[in-house]
N, C-alpha and C positions, 0 to 999 in steps of 0.2 A: 507592447514594444514594437511590433511590426507595423503598426499604423502610424507611429511617430507622433501621436497626438492623444491627449487624454481629455475627454469631455467631463469636466468636473461636475456639472449639474447631473448628468446621467449617472456618474459614479455615486453621487450622494443619494440619488433615488434608489439605485440598485442595492446599496449596502446600508442605507439608513444611518449615515454618519455625516457630520459636518466636516468637510474635507480640510478646511483651513485649520481647524482645531486638531483633528486626528493626525494630520501630516505636517504640523507646524515645523518640526525639526527638518523634515525633508524639503519643505518650501524654502527654508533658510539656506539649506545646502545648495539649492538650485540658483540662488541669486548670483553667484559668481559666473555660472554658466550663462545666465541671462545677460549679464553685463558684457560677456564676450560674444553675444549674439548667436549662441549655440541653440537657444530656445527662447520662446516668448511665453510669458505667464500673464494671463488675464483673469478676470473674475470667473470666467466660464470655461477656460481651457488652458492646457499646457501643450505647446506645439514646438517640435524641433524644427530648426532651420535646415536647409540642405546640408550645411556643414555639420550641424548637430546630429543629423542622422548617422553620421560616421562614428559618433561617440555614444550611441544610444545605450550601450551597456553601462557606461559611466552615469548616464542620466538615471537609468532604472535602478542602479545600485543604491541611490539615496533613499529609495522606498523599501529596501530589503531589510526587514527586521532581523532576519537570521544573520545577515552579515554584521549588523550592529552588535548583536548579542555575542558573536564570536570574534569581534575585532580585537578584543584584549588578548586572545590567544595567538594572534598574528597568523592564523591559518589563511592561506590564499588558495581559493578554489579554482580560479582561472585568472589569467592576466589580461589587462586591458592596456591600451596605448599609454 
């Protein structure tokens, strides 16, 4: 999160997963953020724009499996903008 960039190739090598398949739902959730120019998504990386860095928690939340699992219970652990 603190680097505001994810190197997809490096992630795939480190964790032996195909990023697009494993995080298909997260990538879909990032599309509106990319449309608003908060981040850019390429084949090799996901990178926040300067404005997107202000909303990094919202960006990171799409990858949080724990939040998805407990979304039905409507528990909020911390608020974002």
